[in-house]
N, C-alpha and C positions, 0 to 999 in steps of 0.2 A: 952334445949330452945327450944321453941317451932319457930316453922317455918314460916317466917308470911304469912296470908292468901295470896294467888295469882290466878285467871284464867289460866287452866289447855289448853287453849282457847280463842279467841279473843271474846269478846261477841258482837255479833250485834248490828248496828242501832236501836232504836229504828222508828219505820215507821212515820213520822211527815206529817200531809198536811198542808198545808197554809190557813192562816187566812187574810179576808177581811180587809184591816186595816193596819196588819200588824203583825209577830209572825208567831208561829207556833203549832199545836197542836199534842202531842204525840198520837198513840195510845193505850191502855194496850188492851182492846179485843173486837172481832166483836161480834155481838148479830144481831139471822135475827128473822123478823116476820114469817110466812106460813102463805100464802092463808087469807089476811088480808082483802082484796076484794072484797067483792057476785063475782064480775065479773071476777075477776079470780077463786077463788076457782070451778065453777062454769065448766070454761072452762079445768082445769085442772081433773076434771071428783066427785070433792068433792060436797060435800051436802054443803048449802049458810048458815047461820040460817036465820030467816024471822024477828026476834026481838031480842032487845039485851038481853032477860030473858032464848032462844037457843043458846046462842055463845057457851057454856061450856067452856073451855080455851083455850087460845092463844096457836095455834104451833109451835117450836119455834128451830135454830138451830144456830150451831155458824162456821166461819173461824176463822180461824187464821189471827191475825193481819198482819202479812205481807204478807198478801192477798191483802193488798190492794195498790190503782195505783194510783199516785196523776198525772203523766205523759198524755204526747199528745196521746204516743202507748200501746194500749192492744197488747201483744202476744198471738194468737190463740192457746189456749194449745194443748197438746198432751192427747193420747187416747183418742180421741172423733170425731165424725163427724155431728155433731147436739149438737152448742154453741148456746144456747136462750139468749136475753137480760132478765133484771124483772129492770124496772126504780124504786128508792125508795126514800122517802124521806130518811135522815141519819140524827138522833140527835148523839150529841156530848154531854158529859156531863161535867161538869167543875166543882163539887164537889163530895165526894164518899156519901153516901147517911149512913144515921146512922144506930146503928146494929137493927137487925128485919126488918119485914115489913114497906114496906116505904108503910106513909099514901098515896092515889091520888089526894088529898087537898096539901100535901107537892110536891111533884113528880117533876113541873114546877122551882119549885128553883133550880133542880142540873141542870137543862139544856144549856149548855154553847152557844148553838147554832148548824145551820143545815148548813147540803150539800144536792147534790143529789149525789145519787148510784146509778152504778148496780152492781144488784147480778147475776153475770155471770152464767151459768148452765150448765153443760157435759146431756142434757136433754136424752138423749142416756142412760146414765150409770146410771140416776136415775131413768131414765123407767126398764131398766134390777134386778136393784135391789130394785123395789118396788113389780114388779110380782114376785122375789121369795121369799119378805118377811122381806127383809134384809135391815141394817143402809145406806143410803142411801152421808157419809158423803166425798165421792171421785167426785160426782158432782156438791158439795155446796162447799167447804174448798180447792179448790188447787191453785196454783201457782198465783198470779194477777186475782183473780178469783172476787174484787172489788174496781171498780174503783169507786173514790170519787172526786169530785170538789173542788172550796175553800168554807172551809167553814165561816159561816157568821154569828155574835152576835145575838143570842134569836131575841131582838125588835126589828132588821131591818127587821123581817120575820113573828111575830106574828100579828093579831089573824093568825092563818095557815088553817082554817075550809074554807075558800070561794076560798082557791090558787084552783090557774089548775097544776096539774102533767103534761107532754107533754114528749115523747120520737120522734127524729124524728131521721130514717135512711135513711141516704142520700139522704135526702130532703123530702122522704115524713113521714107523718103522724105513729107512730104503736100504742103507746096508749094514753090515756090523760084519765084524771079523777079528780075531783074533792076531795078533803081530809078529807072532809067530810062523803065521801063513804066509811072511814076507821072503821074498822068492832070494832078494838078497839084504841083508841085516846090516843096519847103519854101518857099522867097520867095515863090510867090505865094499857099502858105494861109493865109502870115503873114498875109499884105499879104487877102485873105481876111474871116480870124478879125480881122482890125484894124477893120473896115466893125460890125460884131458886138459887140464886146467891148473893155476894156481892157486889153493884153498886160501880164503882169506877170513879174515875175524871182520866179520856182516854177514857172513855167507847165509842163507839157508838154501834147504835138501827137501822140496816135496817130496816125499818114501812113496811115492802110489798107495793106488784104488782099488779097496777088493768090488764086488760083484756087486750091481745092482744103480749103476748110475741110469740115471733118466732125466726127464725134461724138466726145471722151471719155471716157472710162470711169474709175471709180476703179484705183489701179495703175497708169496711163498715164504712162510716160518724156515729157517733153517736153525735146529740146536745139533750138532753138534758133539758128540763127547768122546776121553779115553779114561771108562767107568768115573771114577770121582776128579783126577786132578789134571785131566783140561778140560777147556774148554771152549764153543765159539758160537754164538749168538746173534745169528742176523736175517736182517729181511729183504729178498726181492725190489728194489723200487722202480717202478716208472719211469722207461729208457729217459738218459736227458737229452734237453733240445736246446 
């Protein structure tokens, strides 16, 4: 007689993001877009396209789903002396994409809502890996590297282009840009991602950061906003021991 299937260890609880108006959003995957603002590309020493025709293809990387943090305290990570903030618009998918490449014009129908996030980066580890031509996953995909604010349904946030994304640290402005400065907009990014991955309900997409990335230290207070429709507030706590 076949023994019933059973887990040999307790399965982890899914990471969930609170939704304005009630409910939670269970996270499936976390995709991130690199160098999606020209000014940030330049401050990181990369060339920025002068026109759409020169864009090439987007740069993607991923974070684990359980890197998402929704509470007010974000622990300073281990193995770094140079933790940097990167404020970003976060897109939450509420539907699976059909098989094959997702047409740009169909992409908005997948979007459930938006939030703000911080793509926290161990910049010293990233720089060391880049200098050796090595992958820099450890600089991006560490524990608690993706603080995310409350998710807001898409209809309350769109249109995106004229809205202003900002980050203040300890009451002083660090980053600011309107979303019309994105090199690839949301439908274009979802289209490009669908060439590489099967997009699913529960996926998050961090859309890239404007210029002004800089160091964070324990005790720093981060306040991110997209006009008056999205917000994220958190404090960098001492490292976990």
